C-alpha positions in Angstrom: 0.2 0.1 0.4 1.6 3.5 -1.0 0.9 6.0 1.0 1.4 9.7 -0.5 5.0 11.0 0.8 4.5 14.3 -1.5 1.5 16.7 -1.9 1.6 19.3 -4.3 -0.8 22.0 -5.2 -0.9 23.7 -8.4 -1.2 27.3 -9.0 0.8 30.6 -9.8 2.8 32.7 -7.4 2.0 36.2 -6.8 -1.1 38.7 -5.9 -2.3 39.0 -9.2 -3.0 35.2 -9.7 -4.1 34.6 -6.2 -7.9 34.2 -6.5 -7.8 33.1 -10.0 -9.3 29.7 -11.1 -5.7 28.1 -12.1 -5.0 28.6 -8.4 -7.3 25.7 -7.0 -4.5 23.2 -5.9 -2.7 26.3 -4.0 -5.9 26.7 -2.2 -6.2 23.4 -1.2 -2.7 22.6 0.2 -3.2 26.1 1.5 -6.2 24.7 3.5 -4.8 21.6 4.6 -2.1 23.2 6.1 -4.3 25.0 8.2 -6.1 22.3 9.1 -3.2 20.3 10.1 -0.9 23.2 11.1 1.9 22.6 8.9 3.6 25.4 9.0 4.8 26.2 5.2 7.9 28.7 4.0 9.6 29.2 1.0 12.5 26.8 0.3 14.4 28.1 -2.7 16.3 25.0 -3.4 12.7 23.3 -3.9 11.4 26.6 -6.1 8.6 26.7 -4.0 6.6 26.9 -0.8 7.1 23.9 1.2 5.9 22.4 4.8 6.2 19.1 6.7 4.0 18.2 9.2 4.5 15.8 12.5 5.1 12.4 10.5 3.5 13.4 7.8 3.9 14.0 3.5 5.7 17.0 2.0 3.6 19.6 0.7 4.9 22.1 -2.3 3.4 25.0 -3.7 5.7 25.6 -6.5 6.6 29.4 -7.1 7.7 28.7 -10.8 4.5 29.6 -12.7 1.9 26.7 -13.4 4.3 26.1 -16.8 7.5 25.4 -14.9 5.8 23.4 -11.8 7.8 20.2 -12.9 11.1 21.7 -12.1 10.2 22.6 -8.4 8.2 18.8 -8.5 11.1 17.2 -9.6 13.7 18.9 -7.1 11.9 18.1 -3.8 11.0 14.8 -5.2 14.9 13.7 -6.1 16.3 15.2 -3.1 13.8 13.2 -0.5 14.0 10.2 -2.8 10.4 10.2 -3.3 8.7 8.1 -6.1 6.4 9.1 -8.7 3.6 6.9 -7.5 4.1 8.5 -3.9 2.9 11.9 -5.2 0.1 13.6 -5.3 -0.4 16.6 -7.5 -3.5 18.7 -6.8 -5.0 20.8 -10.0 -7.6 22.7 -11.3 -9.5 21.0 -13.9 -11.6 22.3 -17.1 -13.5 19.2 -17.4 -15.4 18.5 -14.6 -18.1 21.2 -13.2 -17.6 23.4 -10.1 -17.8 21.5 -7.1 -16.8 18.4 -8.8 -13.9 16.2 -7.4 -11.9 13.4 -9.2 -9.0 11.3 -7.8 -7.2 9.3 -10.0 -3.6 7.5 -10.7 -2.0 8.4 -13.9 -3.3 9.0 -17.0 -3.5 12.5 -19.8 -2.8 16.0 -19.1 -5.9 17.5 -20.9 -4.0 20.2 -21.9 -2.7 21.1 -18.5 0.6 22.8 -18.6 1.5 22.3 -15.2 1.1 18.6 -15.4 2.6 18.6 -19.0 5.9 19.9 -17.3 5.3 17.5 -14.0 5.2 14.4 -16.6 8.3 15.9 -18.4 10.6 16.2 -15.6 9.6 13.2 -13.7 9.3 10.9 -16.8 6.3 9.4 -16.7 2.7 10.1 -15.9 2.4 7.5 -13.4 1.2 9.7 -10.3 -1.8 10.5 -8.3 -3.8 13.5 -9.5 -6.5 15.2 -7.4 -8.9 17.2 -10.1 -10.7 20.2 -8.4 -13.5 21.2 -11.0 -13.5 24.9 -12.5 -15.5 24.1 -15.4 -15.1 25.0 -19.0 -15.9 28.8 -20.5 -17.2 26.8 -23.4 -15.2 28.2 -25.8 -11.3 26.6 -26.6 -10.2 29.9 -27.4 -11.2 31.4 -24.3 -9.6 28.8 -21.8 -6.4 30.7 -21.4 -8.3 33.7 -20.2 -10.7 31.7 -18.3 -8.5 29.9 -15.8 -6.3 33.4 -15.1 -9.6 34.9 -13.9 -11.3 34.7 -10.6 -14.5 32.1 -10.2 -17.7 33.9 -9.8 -19.2 34.3 -6.5 -21.6 31.3 -6.9 -18.7 29.0 -8.7 -16.2 29.8 -5.8 -18.9 28.5 -3.4 -19.0 25.2 -5.4 -14.9 25.4 -5.4 -14.9 26.0 -1.4 -17.5 23.0 -1.1 -15.5 20.7 -3.2 -12.6 21.6 -1.0 -14.0 20.6 1.9 -15.1 17.2 0.4 -11.6 16.6 0.1 -10.5 17.5 2.8 -13.3 15.5 4.6 -11.6 12.4 2.2 -7.8 13.6 2.8 -7.6 10.6 6.3 -8.0 7.7 3.6 -5.7 9.1 1.1 -3.2 9.9 3.9 -3.4 6.1 4.7 -3.1 5.1 1.5 -6.3 3.6 1.3 -6.9 5.2 -2.6 -10.0 2.6 -3.4 -11.9 4.2 -0.7 -10.8 7.8 -1.1 -11.8 7.3 -5.0 -14.9 6.0 -4.0 -15.8 9.1 -1.8 -13.9 11.6 -4.0 -15.5 10.9 -7.1 -19.2 10.3 -6.1 -20.9 13.5 -7.5 -22.5 15.9 -5.2 -26.0 17.6 -6.3 -26.0 20.2 -9.5 -24.7 23.4 -7.6 -26.0 27.1 -8.1 -22.9 27.6 -10.6 -24.6 24.4 -12.8 -28.3 25.5 -12.9 -29.5 26.8 -16.1 -31.2 30.4 -15.7 
């Protein structure tokens, strides 16, 4: 049974990006660190904000910008000899509506630049992902603009709810009880305000 030794929250550094949809991975890690009273601090050798709770996994928020996330992940994983299947990457997901989660192992990258760079640096797609739904703008040409803007109020409420559910599932993930965690995380919640048709 593999337990996660590194949790990576994806996002972009800096105040301009703090509230944007692309930073959902940062939001989850910040909440998890707060709940577990894990101090987070910038560590330049790992190109990111890093923390570790007593006896728990490392936590990493890369400060390299999204498309270079792999630089930070590979640096910390190599230093601490963490295998790819011991890594959980938490990221925003366009193909899932706000309020929904998906926990999975491996698979494609769905055009996500953070995952692309992590995969390139690790040399494999075989790591865990916790995908936090942010919804899709409906037009491929609008994706970049969409992920770099804050969610609408009702979307933010749904995303916050999904992060709460992810925190509830966390004890299973922490123990490496992946099947039970997948079942809990991937259960669809009721349609939310942001998904209701006007």
